[in-house]
N, C-alpha and C positions, 0 to 999 in steps of 0.2 A: 504494500500500500504506500503510495507516494504522496497522496493529498488527503489531509484531514481537515474537516470543517467542524468548528466548535460553535454551537448555538446555545442560546439560553437567555434568560432575562438579565437586565443590568445587575452587575455585582455577583454573578454566579461563578465567575472565574475565567471567562473566555480569554481575555487579553493576558492576564497574569499566567494562567496555565499555558496558553498558547506560546508565549515568549519562552517560558521555561522548557516546554517540549522542544521547541525549535533549537534551543541552545544545547539540548541533550543529544541531538542528531549530528552525524559527521558533516552533513551539508543540508541545510534547511533554511528556508525563507519563512518569515512570518508576515502575513497580510492582515492587518486590522482594517476591516471594511469601513469603520468610522473614519479612518484617515483617508481612504479612497473617496468617500462621499464628500469630505471636507475640501477636496480639490475644487469643487464648484464654489466660487467666491460670490459672484453676482448672481442673484436669483436662486440661491440655495434654498431648498425646502426640506424640512424634516419629514421622515417617513409617514407621519400621521397627519401631514398637512395636505389633505385632499389628493386630487389627481396628480398634481405636480410632485408631491411628496412620494406617491406610489411610483411614479415614473422614475424619479431619481433613485429610489430604493432599488428598483430593478436594474437601473443603469450601474449602480454601485456593484451589484452582484455580477453583472456581465463583465465589468472591468476587473473585478477581483478574480473571476474565473479565467479571464485572459492572462492575467499575471501568473496565476497558478499553473496554467497550461504551459506557458513559456518557461517557467522555472522547472517544471517536471520534464519538459523536453530537453533541458540542459542537465538532467540527472540531479536535480536539487529537490529534495523533499519540500513539502509546503504545508504549513498550518494556516488556516483561514479562521478568523474570528468574526462572526456576523450574527445578528439577531434575525434568524430566518423566519419566513412565513411560507405558506404553501407556494406562492408565486416565486419567491427567490430560491426556495429549495428546488423547484422545477428548473430554474435557470442553471443552478449548479449541476443537477443531475444530467441535464441535456448537454452541458458543455464539458463535463469532466467524467470520463469513463472510470477512472481509478480513484474513487472518492469514498471516504468513510465519514459519515456525519454522526457526531456525538452531541447529544443534548445534555448540557450541564444545567442542573437545577439547584437552587438554594431557596429555602423558605423566604417569604417576603420579609419577615422580621430579621432574619440573618443577613439577607441582601442589603437591607437598610443599614444595619450595623456596619457592614463592610463599606458601603458607600459613604458613610460619615467619616471614614478615615482617609478619604482622598477627594480631590476636586470632582464635583459632579456637574455635568454640563446639561442636566435635565432638570425640569421642575419635578417636584414630588408627584404631581398628577401624571406627568409623562412617564416617570419611573414606574408608577403603579399600572399605567396603561400597557407598557411593554411587558411588565411582569404577568399581567392577566393574559395578554396575547400569547406568551410563551407557555402558559399552562394549557392552552388549547392546541398548541403546536404538535403535529404528528408527522411521521415519515422519517424520523431519524433512525439510524442503524443501531444506536445504543443510547441508553438513558442513564445518567449518573447523578445522583443526589449528592451535592457537595456541602450541604448544610452543616454537617458535623465532621467533615473531613479537613485535614490540614492540606496545605498546598502540596506538600510532598506526597501525601496519600493520593490526592487527586491526580497529580502528574503520573504516579506509578500505575494507577488504574487505567488512565487513558493510554499510557504507553503500552500496557498489556493488551488493550483492545486493538490498538493500532498495529502492534507487532503480530497479533493473531491473524490479522488480515493480510499481512505482507508475504 
């Protein structure tokens, strides 16, 4: 398995775990789709901001999939961190043949605790909206509740899933 996508609500561990996983591989890129979406400066729309937000969310997934494919073709493993929905999951599945999707979950209370320890670029209403959206998300290859796991435990479990697919 060369490409791993981590999804889940805010503060479930996607970026932290993704960076740690990438650093544990001999050659691996980390693609944080929040960073890809922030490339749009003028006219940027958050994913929950109507049709334009949905369009830019899809575009972010398309661009991340292109990056991942390019890295994989250069024999570089890839970890993608994105808050997926049915549409963007479909984008990744269509674009990337060699893909494992792991849904990281943390209870809302634990996620809020984690979020309070770092800069949050969402309102609490947006945070809650994304958390609820991810509770309904289906289609991942594996589901991992990180509520009571340490970073090391979470990384170990995801590495085991990723390695089992390779």
